[in-house]
Chimera marker file (.cmm) of the C-alpha trace (Angstrom):
<marker_set name="trace">
<marker id="1" x="60.155" y="120.785" z="124.352" r="1" g="1" b="0" radius="0.5"/>
<marker id="2" x="63.464" y="120.019" z="122.670" r="1" g="1" b="0" radius="0.5"/>
<marker id="3" x="64.393" y="116.470" z="121.756" r="1" g="1" b="0" radius="0.5"/>
<marker id="4" x="65.475" y="114.365" z="124.724" r="1" g="1" b="0" radius="0.5"/>
<marker id="5" x="68.665" y="112.324" z="124.557" r="1" g="1" b="0" radius="0.5"/>
<marker id="6" x="68.153" y="110.734" z="127.951" r="1" g="1" b="0" radius="0.5"/>
<marker id="7" x="67.233" y="107.092" z="127.933" r="1" g="1" b="0" radius="0.5"/>
<marker id="8" x="64.036" y="106.198" z="129.763" r="1" g="1" b="0" radius="0.5"/>
<marker id="9" x="65.981" y="104.727" z="132.693" r="1" g="1" b="0" radius="0.5"/>
<marker id="10" x="68.034" y="107.916" z="133.184" r="1" g="1" b="0" radius="0.5"/>
<marker id="11" x="64.962" y="110.093" z="132.920" r="1" g="1" b="0" radius="0.5"/>
<marker id="12" x="63.043" y="107.954" z="135.412" r="1" g="1" b="0" radius="0.5"/>
<marker id="13" x="65.947" y="107.998" z="137.882" r="1" g="1" b="0" radius="0.5"/>
<marker id="14" x="65.966" y="111.800" z="137.772" r="1" g="1" b="0" radius="0.5"/>
<marker id="15" x="62.207" y="111.960" z="138.200" r="1" g="1" b="0" radius="0.5"/>
<marker id="16" x="62.381" y="109.470" z="141.090" r="1" g="1" b="0" radius="0.5"/>
<marker id="17" x="65.079" y="111.616" z="142.706" r="1" g="1" b="0" radius="0.5"/>
<marker id="18" x="62.742" y="114.589" z="142.319" r="1" g="1" b="0" radius="0.5"/>
<marker id="19" x="65.396" y="116.816" z="140.807" r="1" g="1" b="0" radius="0.5"/>
<marker id="20" x="64.321" y="120.339" z="140.066" r="1" g="1" b="0" radius="0.5"/>
<marker id="21" x="62.994" y="121.235" z="136.659" r="1" g="1" b="0" radius="0.5"/>
<marker id="22" x="66.028" y="123.469" z="136.209" r="1" g="1" b="0" radius="0.5"/>
<marker id="23" x="68.437" y="120.615" z="136.880" r="1" g="1" b="0" radius="0.5"/>
<marker id="24" x="66.519" y="118.418" z="134.437" r="1" g="1" b="0" radius="0.5"/>
<marker id="25" x="67.046" y="121.052" z="131.733" r="1" g="1" b="0" radius="0.5"/>
<marker id="26" x="70.774" y="121.128" z="132.458" r="1" g="1" b="0" radius="0.5"/>
<marker id="27" x="71.075" y="117.336" z="132.363" r="1" g="1" b="0" radius="0.5"/>
<marker id="28" x="69.116" y="117.244" z="129.092" r="1" g="1" b="0" radius="0.5"/>
<marker id="29" x="71.405" y="119.934" z="127.662" r="1" g="1" b="0" radius="0.5"/>
<marker id="30" x="74.487" y="117.926" z="128.580" r="1" g="1" b="0" radius="0.5"/>
<marker id="31" x="73.025" y="114.733" z="127.108" r="1" g="1" b="0" radius="0.5"/>
<marker id="32" x="72.299" y="116.509" z="123.811" r="1" g="1" b="0" radius="0.5"/>
<marker id="33" x="75.816" y="117.939" z="123.792" r="1" g="1" b="0" radius="0.5"/>
<marker id="34" x="77.294" y="114.496" z="124.452" r="1" g="1" b="0" radius="0.5"/>
<marker id="35" x="75.255" y="113.190" z="121.511" r="1" g="1" b="0" radius="0.5"/>
<marker id="36" x="76.771" y="115.877" z="119.287" r="1" g="1" b="0" radius="0.5"/>
<marker id="37" x="73.563" y="117.890" z="118.915" r="1" g="1" b="0" radius="0.5"/>
<marker id="38" x="74.671" y="121.386" z="119.845" r="1" g="1" b="0" radius="0.5"/>
<marker id="39" x="71.474" y="123.098" z="118.742" r="1" g="1" b="0" radius="0.5"/>
<marker id="40" x="69.322" y="120.904" z="120.963" r="1" g="1" b="0" radius="0.5"/>
<marker id="41" x="71.808" y="121.356" z="123.781" r="1" g="1" b="0" radius="0.5"/>
<marker id="42" x="71.359" y="125.130" z="123.526" r="1" g="1" b="0" radius="0.5"/>
<marker id="43" x="67.587" y="124.742" z="123.257" r="1" g="1" b="0" radius="0.5"/>
<marker id="44" x="67.531" y="122.903" z="126.606" r="1" g="1" b="0" radius="0.5"/>
<marker id="45" x="69.906" y="125.454" z="128.120" r="1" g="1" b="0" radius="0.5"/>
<marker id="46" x="67.604" y="128.273" z="126.998" r="1" g="1" b="0" radius="0.5"/>
<marker id="47" x="64.932" y="126.818" z="129.296" r="1" g="1" b="0" radius="0.5"/>
<marker id="48" x="67.227" y="126.753" z="132.330" r="1" g="1" b="0" radius="0.5"/>
<marker id="49" x="67.772" y="129.442" z="134.916" r="1" g="1" b="0" radius="0.5"/>
<marker id="50" x="71.476" y="130.248" z="134.599" r="1" g="1" b="0" radius="0.5"/>
<marker id="51" x="73.360" y="131.924" z="137.457" r="1" g="1" b="0" radius="0.5"/>
<marker id="52" x="74.075" y="135.626" z="136.946" r="1" g="1" b="0" radius="0.5"/>
<marker id="53" x="77.834" y="135.122" z="137.196" r="1" g="1" b="0" radius="0.5"/>
<marker id="54" x="77.747" y="132.498" z="134.423" r="1" g="1" b="0" radius="0.5"/>
<marker id="55" x="75.760" y="134.803" z="132.160" r="1" g="1" b="0" radius="0.5"/>
<marker id="56" x="78.181" y="137.644" z="132.824" r="1" g="1" b="0" radius="0.5"/>
<marker id="57" x="81.131" y="135.443" z="131.909" r="1" g="1" b="0" radius="0.5"/>
<marker id="58" x="79.365" y="134.299" z="128.743" r="1" g="1" b="0" radius="0.5"/>
<marker id="59" x="78.737" y="137.937" z="127.836" r="1" g="1" b="0" radius="0.5"/>
<marker id="60" x="82.418" y="138.761" z="128.313" r="1" g="1" b="0" radius="0.5"/>
<marker id="61" x="83.562" y="135.791" z="126.230" r="1" g="1" b="0" radius="0.5"/>
<marker id="62" x="80.928" y="135.689" z="123.472" r="1" g="1" b="0" radius="0.5"/>
<marker id="63" x="79.157" y="139.040" z="123.678" r="1" g="1" b="0" radius="0.5"/>
<marker id="64" x="75.642" y="140.241" z="124.388" r="1" g="1" b="0" radius="0.5"/>
<marker id="65" x="74.313" y="139.363" z="120.946" r="1" g="1" b="0" radius="0.5"/>
<marker id="66" x="75.350" y="135.753" z="121.467" r="1" g="1" b="0" radius="0.5"/>
<marker id="67" x="73.193" y="135.519" z="124.584" r="1" g="1" b="0" radius="0.5"/>
<marker id="68" x="70.288" y="137.114" z="122.740" r="1" g="1" b="0" radius="0.5"/>
<marker id="69" x="70.705" y="134.835" z="119.706" r="1" g="1" b="0" radius="0.5"/>
<marker id="70" x="70.681" y="131.735" z="121.913" r="1" g="1" b="0" radius="0.5"/>
<marker id="71" x="67.531" y="132.906" z="123.672" r="1" g="1" b="0" radius="0.5"/>
<marker id="72" x="68.987" y="132.406" z="127.123" r="1" g="1" b="0" radius="0.5"/>
<marker id="73" x="66.971" y="133.477" z="130.126" r="1" g="1" b="0" radius="0.5"/>
<marker id="74" x="68.581" y="136.497" z="131.767" r="1" g="1" b="0" radius="0.5"/>
<marker id="75" x="66.403" y="137.128" z="134.824" r="1" g="1" b="0" radius="0.5"/>
<marker id="76" x="69.161" y="136.236" z="137.272" r="1" g="1" b="0" radius="0.5"/>
<marker id="77" x="71.593" y="138.667" z="135.658" r="1" g="1" b="0" radius="0.5"/>
<marker id="78" x="68.965" y="141.387" z="135.441" r="1" g="1" b="0" radius="0.5"/>
<marker id="79" x="68.318" y="141.039" z="139.166" r="1" g="1" b="0" radius="0.5"/>
<marker id="80" x="72.031" y="141.147" z="139.963" r="1" g="1" b="0" radius="0.5"/>
<marker id="81" x="73.290" y="143.740" z="137.468" r="1" g="1" b="0" radius="0.5"/>
<marker id="82" x="70.223" y="145.701" z="136.357" r="1" g="1" b="0" radius="0.5"/>
<marker id="83" x="67.853" y="145.439" z="133.391" r="1" g="1" b="0" radius="0.5"/>
<marker id="84" x="70.361" y="146.981" z="130.975" r="1" g="1" b="0" radius="0.5"/>
<marker id="85" x="73.287" y="144.712" z="131.908" r="1" g="1" b="0" radius="0.5"/>
<marker id="86" x="73.625" y="143.307" z="128.390" r="1" g="1" b="0" radius="0.5"/>
<marker id="87" x="74.039" y="146.775" z="126.896" r="1" g="1" b="0" radius="0.5"/>
<marker id="88" x="76.555" y="148.275" z="129.274" r="1" g="1" b="0" radius="0.5"/>
<marker id="89" x="80.008" y="147.530" z="130.630" r="1" g="1" b="0" radius="0.5"/>
<marker id="90" x="80.050" y="145.704" z="133.943" r="1" g="1" b="0" radius="0.5"/>
<link id1="1" id2="2" r="1" g="1" b="0" radius="0.2"/>
<link id1="2" id2="3" r="1" g="1" b="0" radius="0.2"/>
<link id1="3" id2="4" r="1" g="1" b="0" radius="0.2"/>
<link id1="4" id2="5" r="1" g="1" b="0" radius="0.2"/>
<link id1="5" id2="6" r="1" g="1" b="0" radius="0.2"/>
<link id1="6" id2="7" r="1" g="1" b="0" radius="0.2"/>
<link id1="7" id2="8" r="1" g="1" b="0" radius="0.2"/>
<link id1="8" id2="9" r="1" g="1" b="0" radius="0.2"/>
<link id1="9" id2="10" r="1" g="1" b="0" radius="0.2"/>
<link id1="10" id2="11" r="1" g="1" b="0" radius="0.2"/>
<link id1="11" id2="12" r="1" g="1" b="0" radius="0.2"/>
<link id1="12" id2="13" r="1" g="1" b="0" radius="0.2"/>
<link id1="13" id2="14" r="1" g="1" b="0" radius="0.2"/>
<link id1="14" id2="15" r="1" g="1" b="0" radius="0.2"/>
<link id1="15" id2="16" r="1" g="1" b="0" radius="0.2"/>
<link id1="16" id2="17" r="1" g="1" b="0" radius="0.2"/>
<link id1="17" id2="18" r="1" g="1" b="0" radius="0.2"/>
<link id1="18" id2="19" r="1" g="1" b="0" radius="0.2"/>
<link id1="19" id2="20" r="1" g="1" b="0" radius="0.2"/>
<link id1="20" id2="21" r="1" g="1" b="0" radius="0.2"/>
<link id1="21" id2="22" r="1" g="1" b="0" radius="0.2"/>
<link id1="22" id2="23" r="1" g="1" b="0" radius="0.2"/>
<link id1="23" id2="24" r="1" g="1" b="0" radius="0.2"/>
<link id1="24" id2="25" r="1" g="1" b="0" radius="0.2"/>
<link id1="25" id2="26" r="1" g="1" b="0" radius="0.2"/>
<link id1="26" id2="27" r="1" g="1" b="0" radius="0.2"/>
<link id1="27" id2="28" r="1" g="1" b="0" radius="0.2"/>
<link id1="28" id2="29" r="1" g="1" b="0" radius="0.2"/>
<link id1="29" id2="30" r="1" g="1" b="0" radius="0.2"/>
<link id1="30" id2="31" r="1" g="1" b="0" radius="0.2"/>
<link id1="31" id2="32" r="1" g="1" b="0" radius="0.2"/>
<link id1="32" id2="33" r="1" g="1" b="0" radius="0.2"/>
<link id1="33" id2="34" r="1" g="1" b="0" radius="0.2"/>
<link id1="34" id2="35" r="1" g="1" b="0" radius="0.2"/>
<link id1="35" id2="36" r="1" g="1" b="0" radius="0.2"/>
<link id1="36" id2="37" r="1" g="1" b="0" radius="0.2"/>
<link id1="37" id2="38" r="1" g="1" b="0" radius="0.2"/>
<link id1="38" id2="39" r="1" g="1" b="0" radius="0.2"/>
<link id1="39" id2="40" r="1" g="1" b="0" radius="0.2"/>
<link id1="40" id2="41" r="1" g="1" b="0" radius="0.2"/>
<link id1="41" id2="42" r="1" g="1" b="0" radius="0.2"/>
<link id1="42" id2="43" r="1" g="1" b="0" radius="0.2"/>
<link id1="43" id2="44" r="1" g="1" b="0" radius="0.2"/>
<link id1="44" id2="45" r="1" g="1" b="0" radius="0.2"/>
<link id1="45" id2="46" r="1" g="1" b="0" radius="0.2"/>
<link id1="46" id2="47" r="1" g="1" b="0" radius="0.2"/>
<link id1="47" id2="48" r="1" g="1" b="0" radius="0.2"/>
<link id1="48" id2="49" r="1" g="1" b="0" radius="0.2"/>
<link id1="49" id2="50" r="1" g="1" b="0" radius="0.2"/>
<link id1="50" id2="51" r="1" g="1" b="0" radius="0.2"/>
<link id1="51" id2="52" r="1" g="1" b="0" radius="0.2"/>
<link id1="52" id2="53" r="1" g="1" b="0" radius="0.2"/>
<link id1="53" id2="54" r="1" g="1" b="0" radius="0.2"/>
<link id1="54" id2="55" r="1" g="1" b="0" radius="0.2"/>
<link id1="55" id2="56" r="1" g="1" b="0" radius="0.2"/>
<link id1="56" id2="57" r="1" g="1" b="0" radius="0.2"/>
<link id1="57" id2="58" r="1" g="1" b="0" radius="0.2"/>
<link id1="58" id2="59" r="1" g="1" b="0" radius="0.2"/>
<link id1="59" id2="60" r="1" g="1" b="0" radius="0.2"/>
<link id1="60" id2="61" r="1" g="1" b="0" radius="0.2"/>
<link id1="61" id2="62" r="1" g="1" b="0" radius="0.2"/>
<link id1="62" id2="63" r="1" g="1" b="0" radius="0.2"/>
<link id1="63" id2="64" r="1" g="1" b="0" radius="0.2"/>
<link id1="64" id2="65" r="1" g="1" b="0" radius="0.2"/>
<link id1="65" id2="66" r="1" g="1" b="0" radius="0.2"/>
<link id1="66" id2="67" r="1" g="1" b="0" radius="0.2"/>
<link id1="67" id2="68" r="1" g="1" b="0" radius="0.2"/>
<link id1="68" id2="69" r="1" g="1" b="0" radius="0.2"/>
<link id1="69" id2="70" r="1" g="1" b="0" radius="0.2"/>
<link id1="70" id2="71" r="1" g="1" b="0" radius="0.2"/>
<link id1="71" id2="72" r="1" g="1" b="0" radius="0.2"/>
<link id1="72" id2="73" r="1" g="1" b="0" radius="0.2"/>
<link id1="73" id2="74" r="1" g="1" b="0" radius="0.2"/>
<link id1="74" id2="75" r="1" g="1" b="0" radius="0.2"/>
<link id1="75" id2="76" r="1" g="1" b="0" radius="0.2"/>
<link id1="76" id2="77" r="1" g="1" b="0" radius="0.2"/>
<link id1="77" id2="78" r="1" g="1" b="0" radius="0.2"/>
<link id1="78" id2="79" r="1" g="1" b="0" radius="0.2"/>
<link id1="79" id2="80" r="1" g="1" b="0" radius="0.2"/>
<link id1="80" id2="81" r="1" g="1" b="0" radius="0.2"/>
<link id1="81" id2="82" r="1" g="1" b="0" radius="0.2"/>
<link id1="82" id2="83" r="1" g="1" b="0" radius="0.2"/>
<link id1="83" id2="84" r="1" g="1" b="0" radius="0.2"/>
<link id1="84" id2="85" r="1" g="1" b="0" radius="0.2"/>
<link id1="85" id2="86" r="1" g="1" b="0" radius="0.2"/>
<link id1="86" id2="87" r="1" g="1" b="0" radius="0.2"/>
<link id1="87" id2="88" r="1" g="1" b="0" radius="0.2"/>
<link id1="88" id2="89" r="1" g="1" b="0" radius="0.2"/>
<link id1="89" id2="90" r="1" g="1" b="0" radius="0.2"/>
</marker_set>
């Protein structure tokens, strides 16, 4: 797992609230970003399930190779747009 920037109290509060694993990844990503560690932020984000519409927007802004290079999960976009969505115009 990537380095955590959450303090123990924050982490415990999230665990006590029984947030989803996906939400925990997003919170960890934000905490790493706030700490100025962009690589760790992306590493946490690569574990998260990102909505198809967000992935499509990222593809339009940064390109398909950017998504591949960051190792982002694309299952939601594949389900919405087809397996070849990264390689074709949508």
